[in-house]
N, CA, C, O and the ligand as a Tripos MOL2 file, in Angstrom:
@<TRIPOS>MOLECULE
protein
  277   275    70     0     0
PROTEIN
NO_CHARGES

@<TRIPOS>ATOM
      1 N          66.6280  129.9110  107.8090 N.3       1 MET1
      2 CA         67.6760  129.5610  108.4620 C.3       1 MET1
      3 C          68.0300  128.0180  108.0320 C.2       1 MET1
      4 O          67.0740  127.2680  107.8370 O.2       1 MET1
      5 N          69.1450  127.5940  107.9020 N.am      2 PHE2
      6 CA         69.6190  126.4090  107.5190 C.3       2 PHE2
      7 C          69.4480  125.1470  108.4880 C.2       2 PHE2
      8 O          69.9160  125.2020  109.6250 O.2       2 PHE2
      9 N          68.8730  124.1760  108.0970 N.am      3 SER3
     10 CA         68.6420  123.1840  109.1530 C.3       3 SER3
     11 C          69.9450  122.4570  109.2510 C.2       3 SER3
     12 O          70.7540  122.5570  108.3290 O.2       3 SER3
     13 N          70.2320  121.6420  110.4410 N.am      4 PRO4
     14 CA         71.6520  120.9240  110.4770 C.3       4 PRO4
     15 C          71.6880  119.9230  109.3080 C.2       4 PRO4
     16 O          72.7480  119.7950  108.6960 O.2       4 PRO4
     17 N          70.7400  119.2950  108.9980 N.am      5 ILE5
     18 CA         70.7790  118.1850  107.8880 C.3       5 ILE5
     19 C          71.1680  119.0640  106.5030 C.2       5 ILE5
     20 O          72.0800  118.6270  105.8010 O.2       5 ILE5
     21 N          70.5990  120.0850  106.1820 N.am      6 LYS6
     22 CA         71.2490  120.7400  105.0620 C.3       6 LYS6
     23 C          72.5800  121.3010  105.0750 C.2       6 LYS6
     24 O          73.1800  121.4910  104.0180 O.2       6 LYS6
     25 N          73.1630  121.6260  106.3790 N.am      7 ILE7
     26 CA         74.4710  122.0390  106.4120 C.3       7 ILE7
     27 C          75.4230  120.8740  106.2040 C.2       7 ILE7
     28 O          76.4690  121.0250  105.5720 O.2       7 ILE7
     29 N          75.0040  119.5280  106.8190 N.am      8 ILE8
     30 CA         75.7620  118.4100  106.7050 C.3       8 ILE8
     31 C          75.8390  117.9090  105.1340 C.2       8 ILE8
     32 O          76.8990  117.5280  104.6370 O.2       8 ILE8
     33 N          74.6810  117.9530  104.4620 N.am      9 LEU9
     34 CA         74.6220  117.7060  103.1100 C.3       9 LEU9
     35 C          75.5580  118.7180  102.2660 C.2       9 LEU9
     36 O          76.3230  118.2610  101.4180 O.2       9 LEU9
     37 N          75.4850  119.9720  102.4960 N.am     10 LEU10
     38 CA         76.4420  120.8690  101.8850 C.3      10 LEU10
     39 C          77.7010  120.5030  102.0840 C.2      10 LEU10
     40 O          78.4250  120.2790  101.1140 O.2      10 LEU10
     41 N          78.1560  120.3850  103.3640 N.am     11 LEU11
     42 CA         79.5840  119.9600  103.5140 C.3      11 LEU11
     43 C          80.0560  118.6880  102.9210 C.2      11 LEU11
     44 O          81.2300  118.5150  102.5920 O.2      11 LEU11
     45 N          79.0860  117.7680  102.7850 N.am     12 LEU12
     46 CA         79.3070  116.4850  102.0480 C.3      12 LEU12
     47 C          79.6750  116.6810  100.4390 C.2      12 LEU12
     48 O          80.5620  116.1050   99.8100 O.2      12 LEU12
     49 N          78.7380  117.6560   99.9710 N.am     13 VAL13
     50 CA         78.7940  117.9910   98.5710 C.3      13 VAL13
     51 C          80.2390  118.7060   98.2250 C.2      13 VAL13
     52 O          80.9240  118.4920   97.2260 O.2      13 VAL13
     53 N          80.5350  119.6440   99.3500 N.am     14 ILE14
     54 CA         81.8810  120.5200   98.9190 C.3      14 ILE14
     55 C          82.9590  119.4470   99.1740 C.2      14 ILE14
     56 O          83.8920  119.3830   98.3740 O.2      14 ILE14
     57 N          82.9100  118.5870  100.2360 N.am     15 GLY15
     58 CA         83.9490  117.5850  100.1930 C.3      15 GLY15
     59 C          84.1100  116.5090   99.1610 C.2      15 GLY15
     60 O          85.1950  115.9720   98.9360 O.2      15 GLY15
     61 N          82.9450  116.2010   98.5150 N.am     16 GLY16
     62 CA         82.9960  115.3840   97.4390 C.3      16 GLY16
     63 C          83.4870  116.1250   96.2230 C.2      16 GLY16
     64 O          84.3140  115.5360   95.5270 O.2      16 GLY16
     65 N          83.1960  117.0300   95.9540 N.am     17 VAL17
     66 CA         83.8040  118.0050   94.9380 C.3      17 VAL17
     67 C          85.2040  118.0860   94.9580 C.2      17 VAL17
     68 O          85.8900  117.9270   93.9480 O.2      17 VAL17
     69 N          85.6910  118.3490   96.1700 N.am     18 TYR18
     70 CA         87.1050  118.6670   96.4230 C.3      18 TYR18
     71 C          88.0190  117.4510   96.1910 C.2      18 TYR18
     72 O          89.1200  117.5400   95.6480 O.2      18 TYR18
     73 N          87.3900  116.1250   96.7180 N.am     19 LEU19
     74 CA         88.2070  115.0660   96.4530 C.3      19 LEU19
     75 C          88.2090  114.6900   95.0340 C.2      19 LEU19
     76 O          89.2620  114.2910   94.5370 O.2      19 LEU19
     77 N          87.0120  114.7860   94.2470 N.am     20 ILE20
     78 CA         87.0280  114.3260   92.8310 C.3      20 ILE20
     79 C          87.9010  115.3500   92.1340 C.2      20 ILE20
     80 O          88.5550  114.9040   91.1910 O.2      20 ILE20
     81 N          88.0560  116.8190   92.4560 N.am     21 ALA21
     82 CA         88.9270  117.3180   91.8510 C.3      21 ALA21
     83 C          90.2840  117.1030   92.0890 C.2      21 ALA21
     84 O          91.0530  117.1610   91.1300 O.2      21 ALA21
     85 N          90.7360  116.8470   93.2850 N.am     22 ARG22
     86 CA         92.1350  116.4910   93.6080 C.3      22 ARG22
     87 C          92.4780  114.9650   93.0120 C.2      22 ARG22
     88 O          93.6340  114.6380   92.7430 O.2      22 ARG22
     89 N          91.4110  114.1330   92.8500 N.am     23 LYS23
     90 CA         91.8620  112.8550   92.1340 C.3      23 LYS23
     91 C          92.0430  113.1070   90.7890 C.2      23 LYS23
     92 O          92.8050  112.3550   90.1810 O.2      23 LYS23
     93 N          91.4230  114.1410   90.1120 N.am     24 ALA24
     94 CA         91.4880  114.4230   88.5790 C.3      24 ALA24
     95 C          92.9210  115.2330   88.5160 C.2      24 ALA24
     96 O          93.3980  115.4260   87.3970 O.2      24 ALA24
     97 N          93.5360  115.6520   89.5290 N.am     25 GLY25
     98 CA         94.6440  116.3670   89.3060 C.3      25 GLY25
     99 C          94.6920  117.8140   89.4130 C.2      25 GLY25
    100 O          95.7090  118.5070   89.4250 O.2      25 GLY25
    101 N          93.5270  118.1810   89.4880 N.am     26 PHE26
    102 CA         93.3010  120.0090   89.5110 C.3      26 PHE26
    103 C          94.0320  120.5070   90.7310 C.2      26 PHE26
    104 O          94.6870  121.5450   90.6360 O.2      26 PHE26
    105 N          93.9700  119.8200   91.9210 N.am     27 LEU27
    106 CA         94.3870  120.4650   93.1700 C.3      27 LEU27
    107 C          95.5960  119.6180   93.6920 C.2      27 LEU27
    108 O          96.0520  119.8510   94.8110 O.2      27 LEU27
    109 N          96.0640  118.7440   92.9790 N.am     28 GLY28
    110 CA         97.1200  117.7380   93.5190 C.3      28 GLY28
    111 C          98.4360  118.3880   93.7800 C.2      28 GLY28
    112 O          99.2150  117.8580   94.5730 O.2      28 GLY28
    113 N          98.7500  119.5350   93.1480 N.am     29 HIS29
    114 CA        100.0230  120.0770   93.3080 C.3      29 HIS29
    115 C          99.9260  121.6050   93.8060 C.2      29 HIS29
    116 O          99.1090  122.4340   93.4030 O.2      29 HIS29
    117 N         100.9160  121.7980   94.7530 N.am     30 LYS30
    118 CA        100.7420  123.3340   95.2400 C.3      30 LYS30
    119 C         101.3080  124.2340   94.1720 C.2      30 LYS30
    120 O         101.9120  123.7180   93.2320 O.2      30 LYS30
    121 N         101.1680  125.4540   94.2390 N.am     31 PRO31
    122 CA        101.4060  126.3180   93.0950 C.3      31 PRO31
    123 C         102.9290  126.2180   92.6580 C.2      31 PRO31
    124 O         103.3020  126.3490   91.4920 O.2      31 PRO31
    125 N         103.7280  125.9780   93.6950 N.am     32 GLY32
    126 CA        105.1760  126.2850   93.2590 C.3      32 GLY32
    127 C         105.7730  124.9860   92.9980 C.2      32 GLY32
    128 O         106.9310  124.9600   92.5820 O.2      32 GLY32
    129 N         105.0670  123.7890   93.2080 N.am     33 GLU33
    130 CA        105.6740  122.4790   93.4450 C.3      33 GLU33
    131 C         106.1840  121.8940   91.8220 C.2      33 GLU33
    132 O         107.1920  121.2400   91.5530 O.2      33 GLU33
    133 N         105.2240  122.3310   91.0020 N.am     34 LYS34
    134 CA        105.6870  121.8370   89.5480 C.3      34 LYS34
    135 C         106.7040  122.5050   89.0820 C.2      34 LYS34
    136 O         107.5900  121.8400   88.5440 O.2      34 LYS34
    137 N         106.8310  123.7290   89.1440 N.am     35 THR35
    138 CA        107.8750  124.6730   88.5100 C.3      35 THR35
    139 C         109.2840  124.1540   89.2500 C.2      35 THR35
    140 O         110.3140  124.0440   88.5850 O.2      35 THR35
    141 N         109.2490  123.8430   90.6830 N.am     36 GLU36
    142 CA        110.3840  123.5470   91.0540 C.3      36 GLU36
    143 C         110.8520  122.2110   90.5990 C.2      36 GLU36
    144 O         112.0480  122.1380   90.3210 O.2      36 GLU36
    145 N         110.0910  121.0940   90.4680 N.am     37 THR37
    146 CA        110.4730  119.8100   89.9790 C.3      37 THR37
    147 C         111.1150  120.1610   88.5760 C.2      37 THR37
    148 O         112.1600  119.5700   88.3040 O.2      37 THR37
    149 N         110.6540  120.9710   87.7460 N.am     38 ILE38
    150 CA        111.1620  121.1860   86.3900 C.3      38 ILE38
    151 C         112.4090  121.8210   86.5730 C.2      38 ILE38
    152 O         113.3340  121.5220   85.8170 O.2      38 ILE38
    153 N         112.5770  122.7160   87.5350 N.am     39 LYS39
    154 CA        113.9710  123.4020   87.7100 C.3      39 LYS39
    155 C         115.1240  122.2400   88.1390 C.2      39 LYS39
    156 O         116.2710  122.2130   87.6910 O.2      39 LYS39
    157 N         114.6240  121.4080   88.9890 N.am     40 LYS40
    158 CA        115.5820  120.3800   89.5180 C.3      40 LYS40
    159 C         116.0780  119.6740   88.3740 C.2      40 LYS40
    160 O         117.2890  119.6530   88.1540 O.2      40 LYS40
    161 N         115.1830  119.0390   87.5510 N.am     41 GLU41
    162 CA        115.5250  118.2840   86.4360 C.3      41 GLU41
    163 C         116.5630  119.1760   85.5750 C.2      41 GLU41
    164 O         117.6700  118.7360   85.2630 O.2      41 GLU41
    165 N         116.1450  120.3790   85.2420 N.am     42 GLY42
    166 CA        117.0910  121.3150   84.4340 C.3      42 GLY42
    167 C         118.4200  121.3050   85.0590 C.2      42 GLY42
    168 O         119.4480  121.0840   84.4180 O.2      42 GLY42
    169 N         118.3910  121.5260   86.2080 N.am     43 ASP43
    170 CA        119.9220  121.4230   87.0210 C.3      43 ASP43
    171 C         120.5810  120.2340   86.8260 C.2      43 ASP43
    172 O         121.7940  120.2920   86.6210 O.2      43 ASP43
    173 N         119.9570  119.0300   86.8500 N.am     44 THR44
    174 CA        120.6540  117.9040   86.8870 C.3      44 THR44
    175 C         120.9270  117.6510   85.5090 C.2      44 THR44
    176 O         121.9390  116.9700   85.3460 O.2      44 THR44
    177 N         120.2990  118.0110   84.4190 N.am     45 ALA45
    178 CA        120.6610  117.8780   83.0860 C.3      45 ALA45
    179 C         121.8840  118.6400   82.7450 C.2      45 ALA45
    180 O         122.7700  118.1240   82.0650 O.2      45 ALA45
    181 N         121.9640  119.8870   83.2080 N.am     46 SER46
    182 CA        123.0420  120.8410   83.1050 C.3      46 SER46
    183 C         124.4750  120.4690   83.7460 C.2      46 SER46
    184 O         125.5890  120.7440   83.2990 O.2      46 SER46
    185 N         124.1300  119.7570   84.9340 N.am     47 GLN47
    186 CA        125.4080  119.2720   85.4880 C.3      47 GLN47
    187 C         125.9660  117.9780   84.8350 C.2      47 GLN47
    188 O         127.1570  117.6760   84.8970 O.2      47 GLN47
    189 N         125.0700  117.2750   84.2380 N.am     48 THR48
    190 CA        125.7550  116.0570   83.3920 C.3      48 THR48
    191 C         126.3060  116.4180   82.1220 C.2      48 THR48
    192 O         127.1040  115.6630   81.5650 O.2      48 THR48
    193 N         125.9430  117.5280   81.6030 N.am     49 THR49
    194 CA        126.3070  118.0250   80.2850 C.3      49 THR49
    195 C         127.4670  119.1320   80.4390 C.2      49 THR49
    196 O         128.2900  119.3050   79.5400 O.2      49 THR49
    197 N         127.4760  119.8090   81.5370 N.am     50 ASP50
    198 CA        128.5230  121.1410   81.5860 C.3      50 ASP50
    199 C         129.9000  120.6350   81.6590 C.2      50 ASP50
    200 O         130.7060  121.1090   80.8580 O.2      50 ASP50
    201 N         130.3280  119.6690   82.5670 N.am     51 LEU51
    202 CA        131.6480  119.2760   82.5940 C.3      51 LEU51
    203 C         132.0150  117.9610   82.0870 C.2      51 LEU51
    204 O         131.3860  116.9590   82.4300 O.2      51 LEU51
    205 N         132.9130  117.9210   81.3610 N.am     52 ILE52
    206 CA        133.4710  116.7840   80.7200 C.3      52 ILE52
    207 C         135.0160  116.7150   81.0960 C.2      52 ILE52
    208 O         135.7110  117.6980   80.8380 O.2      52 ILE52
    209 N         135.5130  115.7340   81.6210 N.am     53 LYS53
    210 CA        137.1090  115.6090   81.9550 C.3      53 LYS53
    211 C         137.7170  115.1620   80.5100 C.2      53 LYS53
    212 O         137.3760  114.1570   79.8860 O.2      53 LYS53
    213 N         138.6820  116.1130   80.1170 N.am     54 CYS54
    214 CA        139.3570  115.6890   78.9240 C.3      54 CYS54
    215 C         140.3330  114.5140   79.3970 C.2      54 CYS54
    216 O         141.0430  114.5500   80.4020 O.2      54 CYS54
    217 N         140.2320  113.4460   78.4610 N.am     55 PRO55
    218 CA        141.0740  112.1510   78.5660 C.3      55 PRO55
    219 C         142.5310  112.5320   78.5760 C.2      55 PRO55
    220 O         143.3340  111.9730   79.3230 O.2      55 PRO55
    221 N         142.8670  113.5090   77.7190 N.am     56 ASP56
    222 CA        144.3270  113.8290   77.6260 C.3      56 ASP56
    223 C         145.1420  114.4680   78.5930 C.2      56 ASP56
    224 O         146.2580  114.1020   78.9620 O.2      56 ASP56
    225 N         144.3890  115.6150   79.0350 N.am     57 CYS57
    226 CA        145.1640  116.4600   79.9710 C.3      57 CYS57
    227 C         144.3640  116.7350   81.2120 C.2      57 CYS57
    228 O         144.7530  117.6470   81.9430 O.2      57 CYS57
    229 N         143.2240  116.0080   81.5520 N.am     58 GLY58
    230 CA        142.5570  115.9170   82.8320 C.3      58 GLY58
    231 C         141.9440  117.1260   83.1780 C.2      58 GLY58
    232 O         141.6010  117.3100   84.3460 O.2      58 GLY58
    233 N         141.7480  118.0320   82.2570 N.am     59 ILE59
    234 CA        141.0880  119.3390   82.5430 C.3      59 ILE59
    235 C         139.4970  119.0360   82.4720 C.2      59 ILE59
    236 O         139.0340  118.2080   81.6880 O.2      59 ILE59
    237 N         138.7240  119.7810   83.3570 N.am     60 TYR60
    238 CA        137.1990  119.4900   83.1010 C.3      60 TYR60
    239 C         136.8270  120.8010   82.1770 C.2      60 TYR60
    240 O         137.0630  121.9370   82.5880 O.2      60 TYR60
    241 N         136.2530  120.5590   80.9510 N.am     61 VAL61
    242 CA        135.9320  121.4650   80.0610 C.3      61 VAL61
    243 C         134.3230  121.2780   79.7840 C.2      61 VAL61
    244 O         133.7370  120.2340   80.0680 O.2      61 VAL61
    245 N         133.7160  122.3580   79.2250 N.am     62 SER62
    246 CA        132.3370  122.5450   79.1430 C.3      62 SER62
    247 C         132.1490  121.5940   77.9620 C.2      62 SER62
    248 O         131.2550  120.7710   78.1580 O.2      62 SER62
    249 N         132.6950  121.5160   76.9280 N.am     63 SER63
    250 CA        132.5090  120.6780   75.7480 C.3      63 SER63
    251 C         133.9660  120.4660   75.1560 C.2      63 SER63
    252 O         134.8450  121.3240   75.2330 O.2      63 SER63
    253 N         134.1420  119.0580   74.4760 N.am     64 LYS64
    254 CA        135.4180  118.7330   73.9360 C.3      64 LYS64
    255 C         135.6590  119.4860   72.7070 C.2      64 LYS64
    256 O         136.8290  119.6740   72.3760 O.2      64 LYS64
    257 N         134.6630  119.9640   71.9530 N.am     65 ASP65
    258 CA        134.6920  120.6190   70.7420 C.3      65 ASP65
    259 C         135.4270  122.0450   71.0620 C.2      65 ASP65
    260 O         136.1880  122.5440   70.2330 O.2      65 ASP65
    261 N         135.1820  122.5910   72.1650 N.am     66 ASP66
    262 CA        135.7030  123.9980   72.3300 C.3      66 ASP66
    263 C         137.2250  123.8240   72.8950 C.2      66 ASP66
    264 O         138.0410  124.7430   72.8280 O.2      66 ASP66
    265 N         137.5060  122.5900   73.4380 N.am     67 HIS67
    266 CA        138.8430  122.5510   74.0470 C.3      67 HIS67
    267 C         139.8510  121.7310   73.2100 C.2      67 HIS67
    268 O         139.6020  120.6650   72.6470 O.2      67 HIS67
    269 N         141.0280  122.3930   73.2160 N.am     68 CYS68
    270 CA        142.3090  121.6150   72.5190 C.3      68 CYS68
    271 C         143.3940  121.6860   73.5700 C.2      68 CYS68
    272 O         143.6310  122.6700   74.2710 O.2      68 CYS68
    273 N         143.9970  120.5780   73.5920 N.am     69 CYS69
    274 CA        145.2080  120.5480   74.5530 C.3      69 CYS69
    275 C         146.4050  121.2480   74.2260 C.2      69 CYS69
    276 O         147.3660  121.2200   74.9940 O.2      69 CYS69
    277 ZN        142.7990  118.3810   76.9160 Zn       70 ZN70
@<TRIPOS>BOND
     1     1     2 1
     2     2     3 1
     3     3     4 2
     4     3     5 am
     5     5     6 1
     6     6     7 1
     7     7     8 2
     8     7     9 am
     9     9    10 1
    10    10    11 1
    11    11    12 2
    12    11    13 am
    13    13    14 1
    14    14    15 1
    15    15    16 2
    16    15    17 am
    17    17    18 1
    18    18    19 1
    19    19    20 2
    20    19    21 am
    21    21    22 1
    22    22    23 1
    23    23    24 2
    24    23    25 am
    25    25    26 1
    26    26    27 1
    27    27    28 2
    28    27    29 am
    29    29    30 1
    30    30    31 1
    31    31    32 2
    32    31    33 am
    33    33    34 1
    34    34    35 1
    35    35    36 2
    36    35    37 am
    37    37    38 1
    38    38    39 1
    39    39    40 2
    40    39    41 am
    41    41    42 1
    42    42    43 1
    43    43    44 2
    44    43    45 am
    45    45    46 1
    46    46    47 1
    47    47    48 2
    48    47    49 am
    49    49    50 1
    50    50    51 1
    51    51    52 2
    52    51    53 am
    53    53    54 1
    54    54    55 1
    55    55    56 2
    56    55    57 am
    57    57    58 1
    58    58    59 1
    59    59    60 2
    60    59    61 am
    61    61    62 1
    62    62    63 1
    63    63    64 2
    64    63    65 am
    65    65    66 1
    66    66    67 1
    67    67    68 2
    68    67    69 am
    69    69    70 1
    70    70    71 1
    71    71    72 2
    72    71    73 am
    73    73    74 1
    74    74    75 1
    75    75    76 2
    76    75    77 am
    77    77    78 1
    78    78    79 1
    79    79    80 2
    80    79    81 am
    81    81    82 1
    82    82    83 1
    83    83    84 2
    84    83    85 am
    85    85    86 1
    86    86    87 1
    87    87    88 2
    88    87    89 am
    89    89    90 1
    90    90    91 1
    91    91    92 2
    92    91    93 am
    93    93    94 1
    94    94    95 1
    95    95    96 2
    96    95    97 am
    97    97    98 1
    98    98    99 1
    99    99   100 2
   100    99   101 am
   101   101   102 1
   102   102   103 1
   103   103   104 2
   104   103   105 am
   105   105   106 1
   106   106   107 1
   107   107   108 2
   108   107   109 am
   109   109   110 1
   110   110   111 1
   111   111   112 2
   112   111   113 am
   113   113   114 1
   114   114   115 1
   115   115   116 2
   116   115   117 am
   117   117   118 1
   118   118   119 1
   119   119   120 2
   120   119   121 am
   121   121   122 1
   122   122   123 1
   123   123   124 2
   124   123   125 am
   125   125   126 1
   126   126   127 1
   127   127   128 2
   128   127   129 am
   129   129   130 1
   130   130   131 1
   131   131   132 2
   132   131   133 am
   133   133   134 1
   134   134   135 1
   135   135   136 2
   136   135   137 am
   137   137   138 1
   138   138   139 1
   139   139   140 2
   140   139   141 am
   141   141   142 1
   142   142   143 1
   143   143   144 2
   144   143   145 am
   145   145   146 1
   146   146   147 1
   147   147   148 2
   148   147   149 am
   149   149   150 1
   150   150   151 1
   151   151   152 2
   152   151   153 am
   153   153   154 1
   154   154   155 1
   155   155   156 2
   156   155   157 am
   157   157   158 1
   158   158   159 1
   159   159   160 2
   160   159   161 am
   161   161   162 1
   162   162   163 1
   163   163   164 2
   164   163   165 am
   165   165   166 1
   166   166   167 1
   167   167   168 2
   168   167   169 am
   169   169   170 1
   170   170   171 1
   171   171   172 2
   172   171   173 am
   173   173   174 1
   174   174   175 1
   175   175   176 2
   176   175   177 am
   177   177   178 1
   178   178   179 1
   179   179   180 2
   180   179   181 am
   181   181   182 1
   182   182   183 1
   183   183   184 2
   184   183   185 am
   185   185   186 1
   186   186   187 1
   187   187   188 2
   188   187   189 am
   189   189   190 1
   190   190   191 1
   191   191   192 2
   192   191   193 am
   193   193   194 1
   194   194   195 1
   195   195   196 2
   196   195   197 am
   197   197   198 1
   198   198   199 1
   199   199   200 2
   200   199   201 am
   201   201   202 1
   202   202   203 1
   203   203   204 2
   204   203   205 am
   205   205   206 1
   206   206   207 1
   207   207   208 2
   208   207   209 am
   209   209   210 1
   210   210   211 1
   211   211   212 2
   212   211   213 am
   213   213   214 1
   214   214   215 1
   215   215   216 2
   216   215   217 am
   217   217   218 1
   218   218   219 1
   219   219   220 2
   220   219   221 am
   221   221   222 1
   222   222   223 1
   223   223   224 2
   224   223   225 am
   225   225   226 1
   226   226   227 1
   227   227   228 2
   228   227   229 am
   229   229   230 1
   230   230   231 1
   231   231   232 2
   232   231   233 am
   233   233   234 1
   234   234   235 1
   235   235   236 2
   236   235   237 am
   237   237   238 1
   238   238   239 1
   239   239   240 2
   240   239   241 am
   241   241   242 1
   242   242   243 1
   243   243   244 2
   244   243   245 am
   245   245   246 1
   246   246   247 1
   247   247   248 2
   248   247   249 am
   249   249   250 1
   250   250   251 1
   251   251   252 2
   252   251   253 am
   253   253   254 1
   254   254   255 1
   255   255   256 2
   256   255   257 am
   257   257   258 1
   258   258   259 1
   259   259   260 2
   260   259   261 am
   261   261   262 1
   262   262   263 1
   263   263   264 2
   264   263   265 am
   265   265   266 1
   266   266   267 1
   267   267   268 2
   268   267   269 am
   269   269   270 1
   270   270   271 1
   271   271   272 2
   272   271   273 am
   273   273   274 1
   274   274   275 1
   275   275   276 2
@<TRIPOS>SUBSTRUCTURE
     1 MET1         2 RESIDUE 1 A MET
     2 PHE2         6 RESIDUE 1 A PHE
     3 SER3        10 RESIDUE 1 A SER
     4 PRO4        14 RESIDUE 1 A PRO
     5 ILE5        18 RESIDUE 1 A ILE
     6 LYS6        22 RESIDUE 1 A LYS
     7 ILE7        26 RESIDUE 1 A ILE
     8 ILE8        30 RESIDUE 1 A ILE
     9 LEU9        34 RESIDUE 1 A LEU
    10 LEU10       38 RESIDUE 1 A LEU
    11 LEU11       42 RESIDUE 1 A LEU
    12 LEU12       46 RESIDUE 1 A LEU
    13 VAL13       50 RESIDUE 1 A VAL
    14 ILE14       54 RESIDUE 1 A ILE
    15 GLY15       58 RESIDUE 1 A GLY
    16 GLY16       62 RESIDUE 1 A GLY
    17 VAL17       66 RESIDUE 1 A VAL
    18 TYR18       70 RESIDUE 1 A TYR
    19 LEU19       74 RESIDUE 1 A LEU
    20 ILE20       78 RESIDUE 1 A ILE
    21 ALA21       82 RESIDUE 1 A ALA
    22 ARG22       86 RESIDUE 1 A ARG
    23 LYS23       90 RESIDUE 1 A LYS
    24 ALA24       94 RESIDUE 1 A ALA
    25 GLY25       98 RESIDUE 1 A GLY
    26 PHE26      102 RESIDUE 1 A PHE
    27 LEU27      106 RESIDUE 1 A LEU
    28 GLY28      110 RESIDUE 1 A GLY
    29 HIS29      114 RESIDUE 1 A HIS
    30 LYS30      118 RESIDUE 1 A LYS
    31 PRO31      122 RESIDUE 1 A PRO
    32 GLY32      126 RESIDUE 1 A GLY
    33 GLU33      130 RESIDUE 1 A GLU
    34 LYS34      134 RESIDUE 1 A LYS
    35 THR35      138 RESIDUE 1 A THR
    36 GLU36      142 RESIDUE 1 A GLU
    37 THR37      146 RESIDUE 1 A THR
    38 ILE38      150 RESIDUE 1 A ILE
    39 LYS39      154 RESIDUE 1 A LYS
    40 LYS40      158 RESIDUE 1 A LYS
    41 GLU41      162 RESIDUE 1 A GLU
    42 GLY42      166 RESIDUE 1 A GLY
    43 ASP43      170 RESIDUE 1 A ASP
    44 THR44      174 RESIDUE 1 A THR
    45 ALA45      178 RESIDUE 1 A ALA
    46 SER46      182 RESIDUE 1 A SER
    47 GLN47      186 RESIDUE 1 A GLN
    48 THR48      190 RESIDUE 1 A THR
    49 THR49      194 RESIDUE 1 A THR
    50 ASP50      198 RESIDUE 1 A ASP
    51 LEU51      202 RESIDUE 1 A LEU
    52 ILE52      206 RESIDUE 1 A ILE
    53 LYS53      210 RESIDUE 1 A LYS
    54 CYS54      214 RESIDUE 1 A CYS
    55 PRO55      218 RESIDUE 1 A PRO
    56 ASP56      222 RESIDUE 1 A ASP
    57 CYS57      226 RESIDUE 1 A CYS
    58 GLY58      230 RESIDUE 1 A GLY
    59 ILE59      234 RESIDUE 1 A ILE
    60 TYR60      238 RESIDUE 1 A TYR
    61 VAL61      242 RESIDUE 1 A VAL
    62 SER62      246 RESIDUE 1 A SER
    63 SER63      250 RESIDUE 1 A SER
    64 LYS64      254 RESIDUE 1 A LYS
    65 ASP65      258 RESIDUE 1 A ASP
    66 ASP66      262 RESIDUE 1 A ASP
    67 HIS67      266 RESIDUE 1 A HIS
    68 CYS68      270 RESIDUE 1 A CYS
    69 CYS69      274 RESIDUE 1 A CYS
    70 ZN70       277 GROUP 0 **** ****
């Protein structure tokens, strides 16, 4: 049978390992969190590059090279 002191020491060891692992970055992120951040950055980048307003005719085009007025 476990004595209460052994159980407390075991919990302290588990908690210490968990805190060290989280501090080292192994458990800092939830499984879907990192990919979601990358996806958001990709959307922002595509939004800035997708639509360019043509200064001549005012039409929004994907790129000025493909567009001719
Ligand atoms: Zn144009």
